[in-house]
N, C-alpha and C positions, 0 to 999 in steps of 0.2 A: 499539605497533602503528600502522602508517601505513595509513590508510583513504582511498580515493578515493570520493567521493560524487557521483553525477550527480543532477541535479534538485535541487541544494542550495538553490536560491532559490524552490522551489515551496512549496505549502501544508504538505507534510510535511517537506521537507528543511530549511527555515529554522528549524524547531522541533527537528528531530532533531540537527542538527550541533552546536549549543551544548551539548546534553545529552551527546553523545559526547565532546566536548572536556572537559566537566566530569568525565567518567569517566577522563580522562587520556589519551585517544586523540589521536593526531596526525592531523588531518583535512585532506585536500585536497578542494577543491570545484571541479568542472569548470564553468567559467563562460564564457559567450560574451563575446567582446570588448566592452568598454564597460560591462559589468555589474559590480556589487559582490557579493562573496561574503558569506555569513552570518557572524555573529560566531563565532569559534572555529576558523575554517578558513583555510588558505592557499589563495588563489585561483589556479587554474591555467587560463589561457585555452585554450579548445579547443571542439570541436564533435564530436558523435557521427558526423558524416559526413566528418570530417577525420582520416584515419588517422595522419598525422604527429603531430598534436596529441594524439591518443589514446595513441600510443606514449610520448610524454613524460609524459602524465598517469599512466599505470599503472606507469611504471618504478619499481621498488623498493617497491611497495605490498604489504602483507600481506593486504589485503581490498579488495573493491570492493562498494559498496552502490549498486545501480542503481535509482534512484527516478524518473529522467526518463521522462515519458510525456506524450502529448497525448490529451485526451479531451473538453475543453469546446469543441468546434467541430463544425459540420455537415460539415466537409471530411473525408470518410472517407479520401480518398487520403492526406491529411496524417497522419491517425491511423495508417494502416498503414505509411507510410514511416517515421515517427518511432519507432513502438513496435516494429516488426519489424526494419527495416533498420538503425535506430539501435542496437538491441540486437545485431544481427549484427556491426556494426562494433566495438562494445565487446568482444564475445566474442573476435573475431579479434585485437584488440590484447592482450587478456589472454593468449590462447594463445601469442602470439609473444613478449611482453615481460614477462609476469608469470604464468607457467603454474602456479606454486604458490600464487597468491593465492586466497583464499576469495571466491567470487562469490555475493552475496546479491541477489536480485531481488524487488522489491515487485510484487505482483499484486493481483487483486481477487476478492472472493467473487461478483461478478456473472457469473462464468463458469458457474455452475451452472444446471441446468434449473429454470425458474420453476415448473414443475408438480411439483416434488419432493413426496414423500409423508412426509418427515421432514426434520429439519435436515440440511443438505448436509455430506457427508464428503469428504475428499480423494480417496478411491477412487471417488467417483461420476463418471460421465461428464460432461465439460464440454460444455454445449450453449448457448453464448452466443448471444444474439439481436441484439446491437448490435456495431458495428465496434470499439468500445473493448475490451470483454472478449474478443472474438474475436481481436483483434490481440495481446492479452496471452497468450492460449493459444498462439498461434503463437510468440511470443517465449519462452514457457516451454519449448516443444518444442526450440527452438534451444539453449537453455541446458542442458537435460537431456542432449542429445546431444553436448555440447561437449568432454567429457573433462576439464573443470575440476572442482574441488571446489565444489559449488553447493548452494544452498538457495533455495526460493521461498516467500515469505510472502504468503498471500492475506488481504488486509485487508478488513473490512466497512466500514460507514459510519464515517469518521474525523471526530472533532470535538475541540473544546477549545482552550485557550490563546488564546481570542479570535479563532479563525480565520474565523468567520462562516459556516462550513459548515452548522451546525445552523439558523441563521437563514434560510438559503436553502431549507430543506426545504418550508415551506408553498407556495412557488411551484411546486413540482414534484408536489404531491399529485395534482392533476387530470391532469397530463400522464402520470403513470405508473399512474393508476387504482388508487391505494392504497385499500384498505378501512381504516376507522379501527382495526379490531382486528388488522390485520397487525402482526406483531412483527418488528423489524429488529435484527440484531446490530450492535453498535457497538464502537469502540475509541478510547480517548483518546490524544492525542499522547504523553503520558507513557509509555503502555504500548507504543507503537510502539518507543520507546527500550528498554523492558524486553525486548521480543522481539528487537530487533536485538542487544542485548548477548548474549543466549543464542545467536543465530545466529553471532555473531563468535567465540564460544567453541567452535563446532563441534557444538552440541547438535542442530542441524537438518540437518546435512550429508546430502546425497543425498535430501532429502525435500521434498515440498510440504506446507505446514503452514497450516491455518486459524488465524488469530489473532483472538480476540474477548474481550470482558469477560464477566462472569458472568450478565448478565441482559438478554436481548433485550427491547426495550421497544416498546410499541405506537406506531404512527404518531400516533395520537390524543394520546398522552401527550407525545411528542416535540414535536409542533406546539404543544401547550399550554405546554411549558417555555420557548418563546421568545415567549410572549405572544400567540399567534395562536389562531384557532378552526378546528375542523374539524367538518363536519357529522356528527353521530352517525348510526349505522345499525345495525339488527338484521338486515339482509339477509344471505343466505348469502354467505360469503366465498370467493372464488376464490383458488387458489394460496396457501394459508395458510402454507406454509413458505418462500415466496420471500424471499430476503435474510436467512434465518435459518440460521446455520452451526453445525455441531458442532465445537467446539474441544477435544474430549477428547484428541486426539493431542498438541496443544500442552501440555496439562496434564500428560500422561504424560511429556513430555520436559523438564519443569521450569518451564514458563511459569506464572506466577501474576500476574494483573494487580494493579497498585497501586490503580488507579481501577476498582473492581469493578463499579460501575453508574453510569448517567447521573445518578441521584439523589445519589450520593456526590459527583459533580462539582458539582452544584448546591449542596450543603451546604458544600463547600469553596471555592466561588466560583471555580472553574477552568473554567467553560464558555467 
């Protein structure tokens, strides 16, 4: 199977591509001119806003994994342009040059209403409050109406493989107003590959699917795992289900995480 991966040099992509290659997949990585691709992929120079380069990139592929996204910036115009218009261009290229390719898009569990009264399900209304998740919902809508064979994987907090993401969490505790008892769903990079393998097989076709491990963990514990401290509190917690997703659909479709909990990752030394 030949797979085009966008965002292959990002936090998720540079860890996913070598795993896909290790499964025997033929990976192409859409890379901007002058950049190096990840190990295990053939670099294809191009840009999501360059239709000619996208036509070349998708030619002959069996699947497209769309990871490319912008979110770590205060520039909301850039977020919307990259995440929506970039996706629109990639969809158009697939429709014209690879209409039979399976199109898998990574999205985020941040799309759900933070005032939820239980873990968020895929059938819940998306009510994002920030530009990044709102732009992802818009991109999801484009893909769902594309006529392509599609699936959308909504990932929670991604960590592991020394990516530094978990170590950044203490800096954001005050900004996002986390209560120490808030539980957050998580997923290790190894199980992004587990989920993608299933998606490539067609198990998630035509579905939006929450992907997470088996044990949402408190913010207090997560901060402690990286050697930092969080002020304890017995105050009433607001929005107790924020960032906690129900992944039972994924389980019913065959997804079983290899790294079942953050504490397993600690024990195995794969944080």
